[in-house]
TIVO-2410 file (N, C-alpha, C; in nm, 3 decimals):
# residues 170
REC num residu      c1      c2      c3 atome chaine
REC   1      M  -4.644  -5.877   0.096     N      A
REC   1      M  -4.724  -5.780   0.182    CA      A
REC   1      M  -4.696  -5.627   0.140     C      A
REC   2      K  -4.799  -5.558   0.106     N      A
REC   2      K  -4.775  -5.424   0.065    CA      A
REC   2      K  -4.746  -5.338   0.177     C      A
REC   3      G  -4.650  -5.232   0.162     N      A
REC   3      G  -4.635  -5.131   0.266    CA      A
REC   3      G  -4.734  -5.008   0.255     C      A
REC   4      K  -4.736  -4.953   0.359     N      A
REC   4      K  -4.835  -4.832   0.363    CA      A
REC   4      K  -4.782  -4.712   0.313     C      A
REC   5      M  -4.842  -4.656   0.208     N      A
REC   5      M  -4.774  -4.542   0.147    CA      A
REC   5      M  -4.818  -4.418   0.228     C      A
REC   6      N  -4.696  -4.326   0.236     N      A
REC   6      N  -4.707  -4.208   0.327    CA      A
REC   6      N  -4.762  -4.119   0.240     C      A
REC   7      V  -4.877  -4.043   0.264     N      A
REC   7      V  -4.940  -3.936   0.182    CA      A
REC   7      V  -4.894  -3.812   0.226     C      A
REC   8      K  -4.815  -3.756   0.131     N      A
REC   8      K  -4.782  -3.608   0.138    CA      A
REC   8      K  -4.858  -3.521   0.063     C      A
REC   9      R  -4.881  -3.392   0.118     N      A
REC   9      R  -4.955  -3.296   0.053    CA      A
REC   9      R  -4.874  -3.172   0.038     C      A
REC  10      I  -4.863  -3.115  -0.058     N      A
REC  10      I  -4.802  -2.971  -0.065    CA      A
REC  10      I  -4.900  -2.876  -0.121     C      A
REC  11      Q  -4.897  -2.750  -0.058     N      A
REC  11      Q  -4.981  -2.642  -0.114    CA      A
REC  11      Q  -4.903  -2.509  -0.094     C      A
REC  12      L  -4.958  -2.413  -0.151     N      A
REC  12      L  -4.899  -2.267  -0.131    CA      A
REC  12      L  -5.018  -2.210  -0.037     C      A
REC  13      S  -4.952  -2.122   0.069     N      A
REC  13      S  -5.049  -2.041   0.150    CA      A
REC  13      S  -4.999  -1.914   0.179     C      A
REC  14      L  -5.095  -1.831   0.201     N      A
REC  14      L  -5.062  -1.693   0.243    CA      A
REC  14      L  -5.102  -1.672   0.389     C      A
REC  15      F  -5.000  -1.690   0.487     N      A
REC  15      F  -5.013  -1.688   0.618    CA      A
REC  15      F  -5.049  -1.536   0.686     C      A
REC  16      I  -5.123  -1.539   0.751     N      A
REC  16      I  -5.189  -1.392   0.823    CA      A
REC  16      I  -5.084  -1.355   0.911     C      A
REC  17      N  -5.048  -1.236   0.879     N      A
REC  17      N  -4.942  -1.155   0.992    CA      A
REC  17      N  -5.001  -1.195   1.130     C      A
REC  18      E  -4.882  -1.207   1.214     N      A
REC  18      E  -4.930  -1.226   1.350    CA      A
REC  18      E  -4.993  -1.112   1.415     C      A
REC  19      K  -4.967  -1.004   1.384     N      A
REC  19      K  -5.038  -0.891   1.464    CA      A
REC  19      K  -5.181  -0.901   1.414     C      A
REC  20      D  -5.216  -0.931   1.308     N      A
REC  20      D  -5.348  -0.935   1.254    CA      A
REC  20      D  -5.424  -1.081   1.281     C      A
REC  21      S  -5.358  -1.182   1.328     N      A
REC  21      S  -5.415  -1.311   1.353    CA      A
REC  21      S  -5.476  -1.358   1.475     C      A
REC  22      E  -5.450  -1.266   1.584     N      A
REC  22      E  -5.470  -1.291   1.721    CA      A
REC  22      E  -5.623  -1.326   1.738     C      A
REC  23      I  -5.714  -1.244   1.694     N      A
REC  23      I  -5.862  -1.273   1.713    CA      A
REC  23      I  -5.902  -1.402   1.627     C      A
REC  24      I  -5.835  -1.413   1.495     N      A
REC  24      I  -5.896  -1.527   1.425    CA      A
REC  24      I  -5.834  -1.656   1.483     C      A
REC  25      E  -5.714  -1.644   1.525     N      A
REC  25      E  -5.667  -1.760   1.618    CA      A
REC  25      E  -5.735  -1.802   1.737     C      A
REC  26      S  -5.799  -1.720   1.816     N      A
REC  26      S  -5.853  -1.738   1.927    CA      A
REC  26      S  -5.996  -1.794   1.884     C      A
REC  27      V  -6.069  -1.753   1.780     N      A
REC  27      V  -6.181  -1.840   1.728    CA      A
REC  27      V  -6.152  -1.981   1.694     C      A
REC  28      R  -6.050  -1.983   1.597     N      A
REC  28      R  -6.010  -2.122   1.560    CA      A
REC  28      R  -5.965  -2.222   1.686     C      A
REC  29      K  -5.909  -2.163   1.770     N      A
REC  29      K  -5.856  -2.258   1.899    CA      A
REC  29      K  -5.977  -2.283   1.979     C      A
REC  30      E  -6.095  -2.193   1.995     N      A
REC  30      E  -6.200  -2.239   2.051    CA      A
REC  30      E  -6.291  -2.320   2.005     C      A
REC  31      F  -6.323  -2.305   1.872     N      A
REC  31      F  -6.415  -2.378   1.800    CA      A
REC  31      F  -6.368  -2.489   1.689     C      A
REC  32      N  -6.242  -2.506   1.672     N      A
REC  32      N  -6.190  -2.609   1.597    CA      A
REC  32      N  -6.042  -2.632   1.642     C      A
REC  33      P  -6.020  -2.673   1.758     N      A
REC  33      P  -5.870  -2.690   1.810    CA      A
REC  33      P  -5.789  -2.788   1.734     C      A
REC  34      V  -5.856  -2.885   1.669     N      A
REC  34      V  -5.782  -2.979   1.582    CA      A
REC  34      V  -5.723  -2.916   1.476     C      A
REC  35      Q  -5.801  -2.832   1.413     N      A
REC  35      Q  -5.744  -2.756   1.268    CA      A
REC  35      Q  -5.632  -2.660   1.332     C      A
REC  36      Y  -5.663  -2.591   1.447     N      A
REC  36      Y  -5.575  -2.481   1.494    CA      A
REC  36      Y  -5.439  -2.536   1.541     C      A
REC  37      E  -5.440  -2.664   1.566     N      A
REC  37      E  -5.311  -2.738   1.591    CA      A
REC  37      E  -5.234  -2.783   1.468     C      A
REC  38      L  -5.298  -2.808   1.364     N      A
REC  38      L  -5.255  -2.859   1.244    CA      A
REC  38      L  -5.167  -2.745   1.178     C      A
REC  39      I  -5.248  -2.616   1.148     N      A
REC  39      I  -5.187  -2.521   1.064    CA      A
REC  39      I  -5.235  -2.380   1.130     C      A
REC  40      K  -5.146  -2.271   1.105     N      A
REC  40      K  -5.193  -2.136   1.148    CA      A
REC  40      K  -5.302  -2.087   1.032     C      A
REC  41      C  -5.355  -1.991   1.083     N      A
REC  41      C  -5.469  -1.918   0.977    CA      A
REC  41      C  -5.394  -1.862   0.871     C      A
REC  42      H  -5.460  -1.875   0.759     N      A
REC  42      H  -5.398  -1.861   0.621    CA      A
REC  42      H  -5.516  -1.841   0.512     C      A
REC  43      V  -5.483  -1.815   0.401     N      A
REC  43      V  -5.559  -1.826   0.277    CA      A
REC  43      V  -5.480  -1.914   0.187     C      A
REC  44      T  -5.544  -2.026   0.154     N      A
REC  44      T  -5.492  -2.119   0.072    CA      A
REC  44      T  -5.470  -2.054  -0.078     C      A
REC  45      L  -5.355  -2.056  -0.130     N      A
REC  45      L  -5.316  -1.977  -0.276    CA      A
REC  45      L  -5.344  -2.087  -0.377     C      A
REC  46      C  -5.273  -2.193  -0.365     N      A
REC  46      C  -5.284  -2.312  -0.463    CA      A
REC  46      C  -5.287  -2.435  -0.387     C      A
REC  47      R  -5.386  -2.536  -0.424     N      A
REC  47      R  -5.416  -2.628  -0.358    CA      A
REC  47      R  -5.319  -2.758  -0.404     C      A
REC  48      D  -5.329  -2.877  -0.327     N      A
REC  48      D  -5.232  -2.972  -0.362    CA      A
REC  48      D  -5.244  -3.039  -0.508     C      A
REC  49      E  -5.380  -3.045  -0.548     N      A
REC  49      E  -5.396  -3.095  -0.660    CA      A
REC  49      E  -5.356  -2.999  -0.793     C      A
REC  50      E  -5.317  -2.876  -0.758     N      A
REC  50      E  -5.269  -2.795  -0.856    CA      A
REC  50      E  -5.092  -2.790  -0.846     C      A
REC  51      M  -5.060  -2.874  -0.769     N      A
REC  51      M  -4.904  -2.872  -0.741    CA      A
REC  51      M  -4.843  -2.988  -0.807     C      A
REC  52      T  -4.902  -3.011  -0.920     N      A
REC  52      T  -4.849  -3.152  -0.977    CA      A
REC  52      T  -4.712  -3.135  -1.045     C      A
REC  53      A  -4.643  -3.011  -1.071     N      A
REC  53      A  -4.535  -2.998  -1.119    CA      A
REC  53      A  -4.457  -2.910  -1.024     C      A
REC  54      I  -4.427  -2.944  -0.915     N      A
REC  54      I  -4.360  -2.870  -0.813    CA      A
REC  54      I  -4.238  -2.797  -0.855     C      A
REC  55      E  -4.150  -2.877  -0.934     N      A
REC  55      E  -4.025  -2.791  -0.964    CA      A
REC  55      E  -4.062  -2.654  -1.050     C      A
REC  56      K  -4.155  -2.662  -1.132     N      A
REC  56      K  -4.203  -2.544  -1.215    CA      A
REC  56      K  -4.261  -2.444  -1.123     C      A
REC  57      V  -4.356  -2.494  -1.026     N      A
REC  57      V  -4.390  -2.390  -0.940    CA      A
REC  57      V  -4.291  -2.308  -0.864     C      A
REC  58      I  -4.194  -2.387  -0.803     N      A
REC  58      I  -4.086  -2.336  -0.727    CA      A
REC  58      I  -3.983  -2.227  -0.839     C      A
REC  59      E  -3.984  -2.262  -0.949     N      A
REC  59      E  -3.903  -2.185  -1.044    CA      A
REC  59      E  -3.980  -2.065  -1.069     C      A
REC  60      N  -4.116  -2.067  -1.079     N      A
REC  60      N  -4.202  -1.964  -1.101    CA      A
REC  60      N  -4.211  -1.864  -0.975     C      A
REC  61      L  -4.195  -1.929  -0.842     N      A
REC  61      L  -4.180  -1.840  -0.727    CA      A
REC  61      L  -4.048  -1.777  -0.712     C      A
REC  62      E  -3.942  -1.843  -0.753     N      A
REC  62      E  -3.816  -1.787  -0.745    CA      A
REC  62      E  -3.802  -1.666  -0.847     C      A
REC  63      N  -3.865  -1.659  -0.958     N      A
REC  63      N  -3.860  -1.557  -1.050    CA      A
REC  63      N  -3.973  -1.448  -1.027     C      A
REC  64      L  -4.059  -1.479  -0.934     N      A
REC  64      L  -4.165  -1.373  -0.912    CA      A
REC  64      L  -4.131  -1.256  -0.864     C      A
REC  65      R  -4.182  -1.142  -0.917     N      A
REC  65      R  -4.162  -1.025  -0.860    CA      A
REC  65      R  -4.303  -0.950  -0.875     C      A
REC  66      Y  -4.377  -0.961  -0.743     N      A
REC  66      Y  -4.511  -0.944  -0.725    CA      A
REC  66      Y  -4.517  -0.845  -0.594     C      A
REC  67      P  -4.611  -0.741  -0.609     N      A
REC  67      P  -4.626  -0.662  -0.480    CA      A
REC  67      P  -4.697  -0.728  -0.376     C      A
REC  68      T  -4.677  -0.677  -0.254     N      A
REC  68      T  -4.768  -0.713  -0.137    CA      A
REC  68      T  -4.922  -0.682  -0.189     C      A
REC  69      F  -5.021  -0.734  -0.131     N      A
REC  69      F  -5.152  -0.693  -0.184    CA      A
REC  69      F  -5.260  -0.715  -0.060     C      A
REC  70      M  -5.363  -0.656  -0.068     N      A
REC  70      M  -5.468  -0.668   0.039    CA      A
REC  70      M  -5.589  -0.754  -0.021     C      A
REC  71      I  -5.652  -0.800   0.076     N      A
REC  71      I  -5.765  -0.893   0.049    CA      A
REC  71      I  -5.878  -0.817   0.168     C      A
REC  72      E  -5.995  -0.783   0.084     N      A
REC  72      E  -6.100  -0.753   0.176    CA      A
REC  72      E  -6.185  -0.879   0.217     C      A
REC  73      F  -6.237  -0.892   0.347     N      A
REC  73      F  -6.315  -0.993   0.389    CA      A
REC  73      F  -6.472  -0.955   0.433     C      A
REC  74      G  -6.546  -1.047   0.390     N      A
REC  74      G  -6.676  -1.021   0.447    CA      A
REC  74      G  -6.720  -1.095   0.565     C      A
REC  75      C  -6.856  -1.094   0.592     N      A
REC  75      C  -6.897  -1.167   0.712    CA      A
REC  75      C  -6.903  -1.320   0.695     C      A
REC  76      V  -6.865  -1.386   0.827     N      A
REC  76      V  -6.858  -1.523   0.830    CA      A
REC  76      V  -6.992  -1.589   0.761     C      A
REC  77      Q  -6.929  -1.716   0.698     N      A
REC  77      Q  -7.039  -1.797   0.642    CA      A
REC  77      Q  -7.027  -1.932   0.673     C      A
REC  78      R  -7.130  -2.020   0.674     N      A
REC  78      R  -7.120  -2.155   0.687    CA      A
REC  78      R  -7.099  -2.207   0.552     C      A
REC  79      F  -7.040  -2.341   0.548     N      A
REC  79      F  -7.034  -2.424   0.428    CA      A
REC  79      F  -7.011  -2.580   0.466     C      A
REC  80      S  -7.027  -2.643   0.352     N      A
REC  80      S  -7.023  -2.800   0.371    CA      A
REC  80      S  -7.137  -2.833   0.454     C      A
REC  81      D  -7.250  -2.804   0.409     N      A
REC  81      D  -7.376  -2.848   0.487    CA      A
REC  81      D  -7.374  -2.782   0.635     C      A
REC  82      G  -7.323  -2.672   0.646     N      A
REC  82      G  -7.334  -2.603   0.769    CA      A
REC  82      G  -7.224  -2.639   0.872     C      A
REC  83      K  -7.138  -2.733   0.838     N      A
REC  83      K  -7.066  -2.801   0.925    CA      A
REC  83      K  -6.916  -2.695   0.953     C      A
REC  84      G  -6.893  -2.632   0.840     N      A
REC  84      G  -6.761  -2.549   0.848    CA      A
REC  84      G  -6.804  -2.408   0.844     C      A
REC  85      V  -6.708  -2.318   0.881     N      A
REC  85      V  -6.724  -2.167   0.895    CA      A
REC  85      V  -6.602  -2.121   0.842     C      A
REC  86      L  -6.627  -2.001   0.726     N      A
REC  86      L  -6.511  -1.948   0.673    CA      A
REC  86      L  -6.554  -1.801   0.654     C      A
REC  87      I  -6.442  -1.714   0.638     N      A
REC  87      I  -6.455  -1.575   0.621    CA      A
REC  87      I  -6.424  -1.550   0.467     C      A
REC  88      P  -6.514  -1.511   0.386     N      A
REC  88      P  -6.499  -1.507   0.239    CA      A
REC  88      P  -6.410  -1.379   0.211     C      A
REC  89      G  -6.343  -1.385   0.113     N      A
REC  89      G  -6.305  -1.280   0.035    CA      A
REC  89      G  -6.394  -1.207  -0.056     C      A
REC  90      I  -6.406  -1.092  -0.043     N      A
REC  90      I  -6.508  -1.024  -0.116    CA      A
REC  90      I  -6.443  -0.918  -0.222     C      A
REC  91      G  -6.528  -0.878  -0.323     N      A
REC  91      G  -6.471  -0.789  -0.427    CA      A
REC  91      G  -6.406  -0.883  -0.520     C      A
REC  92      N  -6.331  -0.816  -0.644     N      A
REC  92      N  -6.275  -0.905  -0.745    CA      A
REC  92      N  -6.163  -0.978  -0.721     C      A
REC  93      N  -6.082  -0.944  -0.629     N      A
REC  93      N  -5.962  -1.017  -0.566    CA      A
REC  93      N  -5.850  -1.036  -0.701     C      A
REC  94      E  -5.860  -0.918  -0.786     N      A
REC  94      E  -5.775  -0.928  -0.903    CA      A
REC  94      E  -5.625  -0.979  -0.880     C      A
REC  95      S  -5.564  -0.923  -0.768     N      A
REC  95      S  -5.433  -0.968  -0.720    CA      A
REC  95      S  -5.418  -1.080  -0.696     C      A
REC  96      F  -5.497  -1.149  -0.625     N      A
REC  96      F  -5.500  -1.295  -0.589    CA      A
REC  96      F  -5.496  -1.380  -0.707     C      A
REC  97      H  -5.592  -1.351  -0.797     N      A
REC  97      H  -5.607  -1.440  -0.916    CA      A
REC  97      H  -5.493  -1.431  -1.008     C      A
REC  98      A  -5.436  -1.294  -1.023     N      A
REC  98      A  -5.338  -1.273  -1.097    CA      A
REC  98      A  -5.204  -1.342  -1.053     C      A
REC  99      L  -5.182  -1.337  -0.911     N      A
REC  99      L  -5.081  -1.409  -0.850    CA      A
REC  99      L  -5.092  -1.555  -0.877     C      A
REC 100      R  -5.196  -1.612  -0.869     N      A
REC 100      R  -5.215  -1.746  -0.904    CA      A
REC 100      R  -5.182  -1.796  -1.034     C      A
REC 101      A  -5.213  -1.713  -1.129     N      A
REC 101      A  -5.199  -1.731  -1.280    CA      A
REC 101      A  -5.039  -1.740  -1.289     C      A
REC 102      L  -4.966  -1.638  -1.232     N      A
REC 102      L  -4.824  -1.638  -1.246    CA      A
REC 102      L  -4.766  -1.760  -1.189     C      A
REC 103      I  -4.802  -1.794  -1.073     N      A
REC 103      I  -4.725  -1.909  -1.007    CA      A
REC 103      I  -4.751  -2.043  -1.096     C      A
REC 104      L  -4.884  -2.062  -1.135     N      A
REC 104      L  -4.906  -2.179  -1.206    CA      A
REC 104      L  -4.878  -2.176  -1.351     C      A
REC 105      R  -4.820  -2.069  -1.402     N      A
REC 105      R  -4.784  -2.059  -1.538    CA      A
REC 105      R  -4.705  -2.176  -1.599     C      A
REC 106      G  -4.733  -2.244  -1.700     N      A
REC 106      G  -4.653  -2.371  -1.741    CA      A
REC 106      G  -4.687  -2.476  -1.684     C      A
REC 107      V  -4.773  -2.486  -1.572     N      A
REC 107      V  -4.833  -2.604  -1.501    CA      A
REC 107      V  -4.968  -2.619  -1.531     C      A
REC 108      I  -5.068  -2.508  -1.505     N      A
REC 108      I  -5.200  -2.500  -1.543    CA      A
REC 108      I  -5.228  -2.382  -1.592     C      A
REC 109      N  -5.252  -2.374  -1.726     N      A
REC 109      N  -5.261  -2.232  -1.797    CA      A
REC 109      N  -5.377  -2.163  -1.767     C      A
REC 110      N  -5.482  -2.227  -1.732     N      A
REC 110      N  -5.618  -2.152  -1.704    CA      A
REC 110      N  -5.654  -2.216  -1.580     C      A
REC 111      P  -5.592  -2.173  -1.466     N      A
REC 111      P  -5.644  -2.217  -1.328    CA      A
REC 111      P  -5.769  -2.205  -1.310     C      A
REC 112      V  -5.840  -2.290  -1.230     N      A
REC 112      V  -5.978  -2.273  -1.185    CA      A
REC 112      V  -5.977  -2.145  -1.101     C      A
REC 113      K  -6.095  -2.056  -1.108     N      A
REC 113      K  -6.103  -1.943  -1.017    CA      A
REC 113      K  -6.137  -1.985  -0.882     C      A
REC 114      Q  -6.059  -1.973  -0.778     N      A
REC 114      Q  -6.055  -2.006  -0.668    CA      A
REC 114      Q  -6.090  -1.881  -0.564     C      A
REC 115      E  -6.199  -1.879  -0.491     N      A
REC 115      E  -6.219  -1.759  -0.423    CA      A
REC 115      E  -6.135  -1.757  -0.269     C      A
REC 116      P  -6.049  -1.658  -0.264     N      A
REC 116      P  -5.991  -1.660  -0.126    CA      A
REC 116      P  -6.080  -1.653  -0.006     C      A
REC 117      H  -6.034  -1.719   0.109     N      A
REC 117      H  -6.103  -1.735   0.230    CA      A
REC 117      H  -6.014  -1.786   0.341     C      A
REC 118      I  -6.066  -1.746   0.452     N      A
REC 118      I  -5.983  -1.801   0.584    CA      A
REC 118      I  -6.087  -1.903   0.640     C      A
REC 119      T  -6.054  -2.028   0.664     N      A
REC 119      T  -6.148  -2.131   0.732    CA      A
REC 119      T  -6.109  -2.105   0.878     C      A
REC 120      L  -6.223  -2.091   0.946     N      A
REC 120      L  -6.230  -2.086   1.078    CA      A
REC 120      L  -6.255  -2.217   1.152     C      A
REC 121      M  -6.360  -2.296   1.081     N      A
REC 121      M  -6.377  -2.448   1.139    CA      A
REC 121      M  -6.396  -2.515   1.001     C      A
REC 122      H  -6.291  -2.611   1.012     N      A
REC 122      H  -6.288  -2.708   0.891    CA      A
REC 122      H  -6.385  -2.832   0.913     C      A
REC 123      P  -6.470  -2.866   0.826     N      A
REC 123      P  -6.570  -2.974   0.833    CA      A
REC 123      P  -6.484  -3.100   0.839     C      A
REC 124      R  -6.379  -3.130   0.805     N      A
REC 124      R  -6.304  -3.247   0.820    CA      A
REC 124      R  -6.289  -3.287   0.966     C      A
REC 125      N  -6.259  -3.193   1.063     N      A
REC 125      N  -6.259  -3.226   1.202    CA      A
REC 125      N  -6.332  -3.126   1.295     C      A
REC 126      S  -6.438  -3.072   1.255     N      A
REC 126      S  -6.541  -3.000   1.329    CA      A
REC 126      S  -6.657  -2.994   1.279     C      A
REC 127      T  -6.759  -2.952   1.370     N      A
REC 127      T  -6.911  -2.950   1.318    CA      A
REC 127      T  -6.952  -2.820   1.382     C      A
REC 128      C  -6.996  -2.720   1.308     N      A
REC 128      C  -7.053  -2.597   1.373    CA      A
REC 128      C  -7.200  -2.608   1.400     C      A
REC 129      T  -7.227  -2.575   1.527     N      A
REC 129      T  -7.364  -2.557   1.583    CA      A
REC 129      T  -7.418  -2.426   1.559     C      A
REC 130      D  -7.548  -2.410   1.566     N      A
REC 130      D  -7.610  -2.286   1.552    CA      A
REC 130      D  -7.563  -2.190   1.667     C      A
REC 131      N  -7.540  -2.249   1.797     N      A
REC 131      N  -7.477  -2.170   1.898    CA      A
REC 131      N  -7.345  -2.119   1.857     C      A
REC 132      N  -7.265  -2.200   1.809     N      A
REC 132      N  -7.117  -2.172   1.790    CA      A
REC 132      N  -7.117  -2.054   1.681     C      A
REC 133      F  -7.202  -2.084   1.575     N      A
REC 133      F  -7.205  -1.977   1.466    CA      A
REC 133      F  -7.261  -1.851   1.515     C      A
REC 134      S  -7.342  -1.846   1.598     N      A
REC 134      S  -7.388  -1.720   1.662    CA      A
REC 134      S  -7.279  -1.657   1.727     C      A
REC 135      K  -7.212  -1.714   1.808     N      A
REC 135      K  -7.085  -1.667   1.874    CA      A
REC 135      K  -6.993  -1.603   1.788     C      A
REC 136      I  -6.950  -1.682   1.681     N      A
REC 136      I  -6.850  -1.637   1.578    CA      A
REC 136      I  -6.886  -1.523   1.505     C      A
REC 137      E  -7.022  -1.510   1.469     N      A
REC 137      E  -7.085  -1.398   1.398    CA      A
REC 137      E  -7.054  -1.259   1.481     C      A
REC 138      K  -7.069  -1.282   1.619     N      A
REC 138      K  -7.071  -1.149   1.697    CA      A
REC 138      K  -6.918  -1.120   1.710     C      A
REC 139      T  -6.827  -1.203   1.665     N      A
REC 139      T  -6.678  -1.165   1.692    CA      A
REC 139      T  -6.640  -1.068   1.597     C      A
REC 140      K  -6.558  -0.946   1.623     N      A
REC 140      K  -6.519  -0.859   1.544    CA      A
REC 140      K  -6.373  -0.909   1.491     C      A
REC 141      L  -6.398  -0.971   1.351     N      A
REC 141      L  -6.281  -1.026   1.278    CA      A
REC 141      L  -6.239  -0.909   1.182     C      A
REC 142      P  -6.122  -0.919   1.151     N      A
REC 142      P  -6.062  -0.810   1.058    CA      A
REC 142      P  -6.135  -0.818   0.910     C      A
REC 143      D  -6.155  -0.706   0.861     N      A
REC 143      D  -6.204  -0.701   0.727    CA      A
REC 143      D  -6.115  -0.668   0.612     C      A
REC 144      K  -5.997  -0.652   0.646     N      A
REC 144      K  -5.907  -0.619   0.524    CA      A
REC 144      K  -5.756  -0.680   0.581     C      A
REC 145      L  -5.693  -0.759   0.509     N      A
REC 145      L  -5.570  -0.812   0.566    CA      A
REC 145      L  -5.476  -0.776   0.424     C      A
REC 146      E  -5.339  -0.760   0.474     N      A
REC 146      E  -5.222  -0.753   0.384    CA      A
REC 146      E  -5.146  -0.878   0.392     C      A
REC 147      F  -5.102  -0.917   0.256     N      A
REC 147      F  -5.032  -1.030   0.238    CA      A
REC 147      F  -4.902  -0.999   0.187     C      A
REC 148      T  -4.776  -1.055   0.256     N      A
REC 148      T  -4.650  -1.002   0.236    CA      A
REC 148      T  -4.559  -1.123   0.177     C      A
REC 149      K  -4.607  -1.252   0.205     N      A
REC 149      K  -4.519  -1.368   0.145    CA      A
REC 149      K  -4.597  -1.481   0.122     C      A
REC 150      I  -4.542  -1.549   0.042     N      A
REC 150      I  -4.606  -1.700   0.016    CA      A
REC 150      I  -4.542  -1.811   0.085     C      A
REC 151      S  -4.594  -1.904   0.121     N      A
REC 151      S  -4.527  -2.027   0.190    CA      A
REC 151      S  -4.568  -2.153   0.118     C      A
REC 152      V  -4.456  -2.226   0.095     N      A
REC 152      V  -4.467  -2.356   0.046    CA      A
REC 152      V  -4.484  -2.457   0.171     C      A
REC 153      I  -4.604  -2.526   0.184     N      A
REC 153      I  -4.630  -2.603   0.299    CA      A
REC 153      I  -4.651  -2.739   0.254     C      A
REC 154      Q  -4.615  -2.820   0.361     N      A
REC 154      Q  -4.615  -2.983   0.325    CA      A
REC 154      Q  -4.695  -3.046   0.466     C      A
REC 155      Q  -4.777  -3.144   0.428     N      A
REC 155      Q  -4.824  -3.231   0.548    CA      A
REC 155      Q  -4.798  -3.371   0.507     C      A
REC 156      E  -4.773  -3.434   0.604     N      A
REC 156      E  -4.738  -3.579   0.579    CA      A
REC 156      E  -4.862  -3.664   0.668     C      A
REC 157      E  -4.924  -3.756   0.590     N      A
REC 157      E  -5.053  -3.812   0.675    CA      A
REC 157      E  -5.147  -3.705   0.712     C      A
REC 158      K  -5.171  -3.703   0.832     N      A
REC 158      K  -5.266  -3.604   0.890    CA      A
REC 158      K  -5.181  -3.527   0.988     C      A
REC 159      S  -5.062  -3.520   1.001     N      A
REC 159      S  -4.978  -3.439   1.097    CA      A
REC 159      S  -4.979  -3.299   1.069     C      A
REC 160      K  -4.918  -3.228   1.133     N      A
REC 160      K  -4.915  -3.085   1.138    CA      A
REC 160      K  -4.835  -3.039   1.018     C      A
REC 161      W  -4.884  -2.932   0.962     N      A
REC 161      W  -4.829  -2.876   0.827    CA      A
REC 161      W  -4.686  -2.810   0.864     C      A
REC 162      N  -4.595  -2.820   0.775     N      A
REC 162      N  -4.464  -2.756   0.791    CA      A
REC 162      N  -4.437  -2.671   0.684     C      A
REC 163      I  -4.375  -2.550   0.700     N      A
REC 163      I  -4.335  -2.461   0.619    CA      A
REC 163      I  -4.204  -2.506   0.546     C      A
REC 164      L  -4.189  -2.542   0.414     N      A
REC 164      L  -4.072  -2.580   0.349    CA      A
REC 164      L  -3.981  -2.455   0.304     C      A
REC 165      K  -4.045  -2.352   0.236     N      A
REC 165      K  -3.967  -2.223   0.205    CA      A
REC 165      K  -4.097  -2.132   0.185     C      A
REC 166      S  -4.018  -1.999   0.223     N      A
REC 166      S  -4.118  -1.886   0.181    CA      A
REC 166      S  -4.050  -1.784   0.090     C      A
REC 167      F  -4.142  -1.728   0.024     N      A
REC 167      F  -4.108  -1.620  -0.094    CA      A
REC 167      F  -4.167  -1.483  -0.060     C      A
REC 168      L  -4.089  -1.394  -0.019     N      A
REC 168      L  -4.141  -1.256   0.000    CA      A
REC 168      L  -4.193  -1.179  -0.118     C      A
REC 169      L  -4.307  -1.117  -0.092     N      A
REC 169      L  -4.358  -1.024  -0.208    CA      A
REC 169      L  -4.299  -0.893  -0.195     C      A
REC 170      T  -4.275  -0.813  -0.307     N      A
REC 170      T  -4.201  -0.690  -0.287    CA      A
REC 170      T  -4.274  -0.574  -0.281     C      A
***
């Protein structure tokens, strides 16, 4: 008899400062309570499939000297056949892409260009209706956020994400 494998996911996230997250979290709590309970609002910096050599990523993070930076955000958008809703990062996001390259150096030398965004409704556990999207569109969400730390997070199976370690940007 084969035992059930415990699936663990590890990612790097840029959590939104508490003072800036209140309105975003209220939207997430109302329209996607499952995801709201699993993880606080954030921008994913590196996805689990990029974390193949976690020891090297941690070494890169420990040696990282990188300033805090801002991301500008645009209007909410639907994605995944309209089931999900996100706030897209706009502009060139050069700091975000440069940070990813430094963290993934020696693991993935040419990382896929990933556009920063904040997920309000995750299609894995919610479905956006036209009515819900209309309400979300009318909400005054932050258009610029500063990021000051990187968090290594882990999820086992489909449980709540846990912060394993955080690294402050300088």
